[in-house]
C-alpha positions as a printed Julia matrix, in Angstrom:
99×3 Matrix{Float64}:
 75.29   -1.81  -124.79
 77.56   -1.44  -127.03
 78.76    1.87  -128.86
 78.62    0.38  -132.39
 77.22   -2.31  -134.82
 79.23   -3.47  -137.81
 76.6    -4.7   -140.74
 78.32   -6.37  -143.9
 76.42   -5.58  -146.59
 76.56   -6.84  -150.23
 75.46   -3.63  -152.49
 73.77   -4.2   -155.59
 73.75   -1.33  -158.13
 71.35   -0.39  -160.88
 68.41   -1.89  -159.15
 64.95   -1.0   -160.39
 64.2    -0.01  -157.31
 66.08    0.84  -153.61
 65.27   -2.75  -151.12
 66.67   -4.2   -148.55
 66.58   -7.79  -147.73
 68.42  -10.82  -148.49
 71.33  -12.89  -147.71
 75.0   -12.84  -149.84
 77.83  -15.34  -148.15
 80.46  -12.57  -148.5
 84.21  -11.99  -147.78
 82.95  -10.32  -144.03
 80.59  -13.31  -143.57
 76.55  -13.31  -144.37
 75.88   -9.74  -145.81
 72.62   -7.7   -145.83
 71.94   -7.18  -149.43
 70.95   -4.08  -150.08
 69.76   -3.15  -153.76
 70.1     0.27  -155.0
 68.41    2.61  -158.07
 71.61    4.49  -158.14
 74.55    3.8   -160.96
 78.11    2.34  -159.57
 79.82    5.71  -160.02
 81.62    8.25  -157.51
 80.49    6.67  -154.68
 76.45    7.26  -155.42
 75.46    3.27  -154.77
 77.41    3.31  -151.49
 75.77    6.48  -150.39
 72.72    4.96  -151.61
 72.83    1.83  -149.66
 73.85    3.78  -146.82
 71.06    5.92  -146.57
 68.95    2.58  -147.35
 70.57    0.71  -144.28
 69.99    3.71  -141.61
 66.19    4.2   -143.36
 65.75   -0.42  -142.98
 67.38    0.5   -139.55
 65.17    2.73  -138.48
 68.16    5.43  -137.67
 69.47    8.84  -138.29
 71.76    8.43  -141.87
 74.02   10.35  -140.17
 74.74    7.4   -137.46
 75.27    5.26  -140.16
 78.95    5.26  -141.65
 81.16    3.15  -143.8
 84.05    1.53  -142.42
 85.54   -0.14  -145.34
 84.77   -1.86  -149.44
 84.43    2.23  -150.79
 85.55    0.76  -154.03
 83.51   -2.77  -153.67
 80.4    -4.87  -153.75
 81.0    -5.95  -150.53
 81.26   -3.31  -147.97
 81.16   -2.97  -143.8
 79.05   -0.01  -142.16
 78.87    1.05  -138.87
 75.93    2.26  -136.73
 76.36    4.68  -133.95
 74.81    3.77  -131.06
 72.76    1.06  -132.11
 69.58    0.02  -129.3
 69.5    -3.61  -128.24
 66.89   -4.2   -130.96
 68.93   -3.67  -133.84
 70.89   -6.81  -134.04
 67.71   -8.84  -134.06
 66.13   -6.45  -136.64
 69.25   -6.83  -138.86
 69.33  -10.64  -138.62
 65.25  -10.77  -139.76
 66.15   -8.72  -142.93
 69.29  -10.79  -143.61
 67.88  -13.9   -143.01
 64.38  -13.9   -144.56
 62.4   -14.02  -141.44
 61.42  -10.27  -141.59
 57.56   -8.97  -142.96
């Protein structure tokens, strides 16, 4: 089992509600789209995206950390000690076959 899972994310701040799902082909490859209500001010959208990602993956928020992209919509998050099912769940969220 791997120690960390890297998740490419495209953040859409200022959305009417938080939503995780969808695909964006960005600079880090296929990225999971995370729409957050928080504005892109003082890291608020990044923090909201981190928490939304943790909730969507069913892990503690403390297990998700930002690797790169603090000032960008395109970010890489790290998930500590991912379960074997996490990669499949991530793929379903990103590629649209999740319920």
